[in-house]
C-alpha positions in Angstrom: 118.2 107.6 106.7 117.9 105.6 103.5 119.9 102.4 102.9 121.6 102.3 99.5 120.9 99.2 97.4 122.1 98.4 93.9 119.3 97.3 91.6 120.3 94.7 89.0 120.2 95.7 85.3 121.2 93.8 82.2 124.7 94.0 80.7 123.4 96.6 78.3 122.0 98.7 81.2 118.3 97.9 80.7 115.7 96.4 83.1 115.4 92.7 82.5 112.3 91.2 80.9 110.6 89.0 83.4 111.2 85.7 81.7 113.6 82.8 81.9 115.6 84.3 79.0 115.5 87.8 80.4 116.8 86.7 83.8 119.4 84.2 82.4 122.4 86.6 82.9 121.5 86.8 86.7 121.6 83.0 87.3 125.0 83.4 89.0 123.2 85.1 91.9 120.6 82.3 92.4 122.7 80.9 95.3 122.8 84.3 97.1 120.8 84.3 100.2 118.8 87.5 100.4 117.2 90.1 98.1 114.3 92.3 97.7 112.7 92.2 94.2 110.3 94.1 92.0 108.1 93.0 89.1 106.3 95.7 87.1 104.3 96.2 83.9 105.8 98.7 81.5 102.5 98.7 79.6 100.5 99.7 82.7 103.3 101.8 84.3 102.4 100.1 87.6 104.2 97.9 90.1 102.8 94.4 89.9 104.6 92.6 92.7 107.1 93.4 95.5 108.8 90.5 97.3 111.8 89.3 99.2 113.7 86.2 100.1 116.4 84.1 98.5 117.3 85.4 95.1 116.0 82.2 93.5 112.5 83.2 94.7 112.2 85.6 91.8 112.5 82.7 89.3 109.8 80.8 91.3 107.2 83.3 90.0 107.9 82.2 86.5 106.6 78.7 87.2 102.8 78.0 86.8 102.7 76.1 90.1 103.7 79.2 92.0 100.6 80.6 93.9 101.3 84.1 92.6 101.9 83.1 89.0 98.4 83.7 87.5 98.0 87.1 89.2 101.5 88.3 88.1 101.3 87.0 84.6 97.8 88.5 83.9 99.8 91.7 83.4 101.7 92.4 80.1 105.2 93.5 79.3 106.7 92.5 82.7 110.1 93.7 83.8 112.0 92.8 86.9 114.9 93.7 89.1 116.3 92.8 92.5 118.8 94.1 95.0 121.0 92.0 97.2 120.4 92.9 100.8 121.3 91.6 104.3 118.9 89.5 106.2 118.3 92.1 108.9 116.9 94.6 106.3 115.2 92.3 103.8 111.7 92.2 105.2 111.7 95.9 106.2 112.8 96.8 102.6 110.0 94.8 101.2 107.5 96.5 103.6 108.8 100.0 102.6 108.8 99.3 98.9 105.3 97.8 99.0 104.0 100.8 100.8 105.5 103.2 98.3 104.5 101.3 95.2 101.2 99.8 96.3 101.6 96.8 94.0 98.6 95.5 92.0 99.2 91.9 93.3 100.1 90.4 96.6 98.7 91.9 99.8 100.7 90.5 102.6 103.8 92.5 103.2 105.9 93.0 106.4 104.9 95.7 108.8 108.5 96.6 109.6 110.0 99.3 107.5 113.6 99.9 106.3 114.0 102.7 103.9 115.8 101.8 100.7 116.4 103.6 97.5 114.0 102.7 94.7 115.2 102.1 91.1 114.7 104.8 88.5 112.3 102.6 86.5 109.6 105.1 85.7 107.0 103.5 88.0 105.4 106.0 90.4 106.6 105.8 94.0 105.3 107.8 96.9 108.5 109.7 97.5 107.1 111.6 100.5 107.6 108.3 102.5 111.3 109.1 102.6 110.5 112.1 104.9 108.3 110.0 107.3 109.6 108.3 110.4 109.6 104.5 110.3 107.0 104.5 113.1 104.8 106.7 110.8 105.3 104.3 108.0 104.2 101.4 110.2 101.0 103.3 111.0 100.4 103.9 107.3 100.8 100.2 106.7 98.3 99.4 109.4 95.8 101.9 107.9 96.2 100.5 104.4 95.6 97.0 105.8 92.5 98.1 107.6 91.1 99.5 104.3 91.8 96.1 102.6 94.8 97.4 100.7 
C-alpha cells in the first residue's frame, strides 16, 4: 500500500525554485509541524537532498550556517517541493524516498520505510520499490549503508 501525499507546487503549477523568493508563497506553512521534502537539480536531472521535519527545515537549507548548505548549493538550478505528512509516517517516508532517489547529498536516512507517492518531477525514481515489502526495503537500506551509500 502506498500513502497518498500532495506535493506543493507554485500557484502557476510549477515546481518552486529553491530560493527565498521561490519559496515565499509557501511561508504560510512554516508553522506546520511535519513534512517530507525534496531538493533536486534540474540541470543534472538528479535528486540532491531528501529530508523531513518541521516545514521550516526546508528554509534552513538556504542559510549558509546550515551544515548541508555547501553540499546542496554546489548543484545548479535547484528546485524544491514538500508534502505535509503526519508524524508517524514522516521518517518512514523520508527513508523510502531516499532509497528510491539515492540523493547526491546527505547519507543518514531513517531505516524505517513508509511508501509514499513521489512527485512527477522528471527525476528518476526506482519505481520497483513500490512492489517490494517494507521489510525488503529495510534490507536494501542496510545493504546500501554497508556499501557506503
